[in-house]
N, C-alpha and C positions, 0 to 999 in steps of 0.2 A: 814458191816451190819448196824452199827449205821447211816451211811450216807443214806442208803436206808430207814431206819425208819424215819429219819429226813425229807427226801424228801416226803415220804408218808404223814407225818403230815402237810406238807405245801399245799397239794392238797386240794382245796375247797371240802366241804362235798358233794355238789351236782355235782361234776365233773363227776362221773360215773353214776349218776341217769338219767333217761329218763323223767325228769319232763316236763309236758305239758306246752306249751306256752299258754298265755291267749286266743289266737284265737282258739286253739284246745279245750280248756275248754268251750268256747262259742259254738263251733261246737257240742261238746258232750251234752251240755244242750239242744241245738236245736234238736238233734237226738232223744232225749227222747220223743219228740212229734211226731215223724214220724208216719204217718197214721192217725193222729188226726186232727180234724177241730175245729175252735173256732170262735165265733162271736165277733166283735169289735165295737168300737164307736169312732167317731172323737172327740178328746179332744183339738185340736188346729187347727185353720185355716179353719174350715168348713164355707161355705157361701151358702145361698140359691141359687140354680141354678148351683152349681159347678159340678154337676154330681155324687156327693158322698152323700151329705146331704140328710137325710130322706130315705136312702136306706139301706138294710141289707148288712153289711160288714162281709165277711167271709174269713179267711185264712185257708188253708189246707196244712199241711206239708205232701205232697203227695209222694215225692220220696227222699230217702236218700241213696246215693251211697258213696263210699269211699271219693271222692273229689268233689261231687256235691250234692246239696240239692235244690229241686224245691218246691216252695211254691206258688200255685195259690192263687190269691187275687181276690175274686168275689165282685162286686158292684151290688147288686140287681141281675138281670138276666144277667148282663154283665160278661162273663167268658173270657175276652180277656187278662187279666194280669197274669203273673207268675213272681215271683221273683226267680232268679236263682243265687245261691251262689256257688262259686268254691273256693277250697283251693289249693294253689300251693305248690310246694316242700318246700318252705321256711315258710310254714304255714301262708302265707298272704292270706286274703280273697278278693274276687272280687264279686261285685254285678252287675247283668245285669237285665234289665226289658224286658221280652219277651212279646211282644204285638201281638195278633192274631186277624184276622177277624173271623166272625162266620163260614166261610168255612175252617178255619185252616191255611190259608195263612198268611204270616207275614204282619203286618201293615207297613205303610211307616216309622213311628217313632217307631223303636224297637231295642232291644239289646243295649240300652243306659245304662249308669251307671258309675261305677268307681271301682278302686282298693284301698284298705286300704294302707296307707303309712307306717304302722307298724303292730304289732301283736295285737294292741288294748288292751281291757280289757276283762275279762271273761264274763262280762255281757253287754258289749258295743262294737260295731264294727261300724266304720265310713268309708264312701266311697265318697271321693271327685270326682266330675265329671271328666271323662277322656277326652282325645283329640277327640275320636270318638263322644262322646256326644256333645262336643262344636261345632263340625262340623255339626252334624245332627240337633241339636236344639240349635242354638246360644244363646238363652235366658237362657238355662240351663247350660251354661259354668261355672257358679259359684255355681251350686247346690252341696250340701253335703247331702247325705242320711245316716241314721244310724238306726241300730236296737238295742234295749235293750231287755234283757230277765232276768227274775228271776223266783222264784217258783210260782208267782201269775200272771205275765203278760208278754206279748211280745208287743213291740211297733215298728211301722214303722214310720220313721220321714223324713221329707224333709225340708231343709232350703235353700233358695236362698240368698246367701251372697250378701250384698249390697242392699237388699230390705227388706220389712217387711214380705215376704212370709215365712210362717212356716205352715207345715201340719203334724199332728200326728194322727195316729190311734192306739188305745190301745185295745189289745185282752186279754180277761180273760182266762188264760190257766189252771184254776182250774175247768172249766166246758166245757168239750168237747161237741160238737153238732154232729148231724148226718152227716156222711161223704157225701159231695156233689158229683155230677157227675163230669166227667172229664172237664178240661178247654178246650176251643176251640183249635183245632189243636192237641189234645192228644187223643189217643184211650183209652177206658175204661180200 
């Protein structure tokens, strides 16, 4: 009996717990916004004529499934972009950019992104470009995308390693806005 007690005392306290990994905590924070839309602003990398500057920027956490979250990102009247997050069995997250034409068909450059190399942090998830992205868009082979989230904001970020390219859009998640219509290629 003493041996059993001694053995049980050596087991780490969290051995039997189902403590969430940071990626799961990030997922849970994001799920709290499901169904809501928020307006954003460019805080890094905006340039006149870039297609983003001067336009209304809206994210809509539209769909939250067990292992998939879809977030349309609207730039003015352009409803072509959706960020698609997926969580695998190891709780590692993947980001894909789903780009659609107005008729709903896929654009030529779509489904690019990357998979996190680890479980990240509960308020930060990073996605280095994957092999598919490098093949599809060679200039994006060194891209790293990341999201941050806290009680006040959500950011989408892009850094092209080896260049001065940095793009960040920050959304105020304390003020939801009217839910927009569906993105291109999605039924209402």
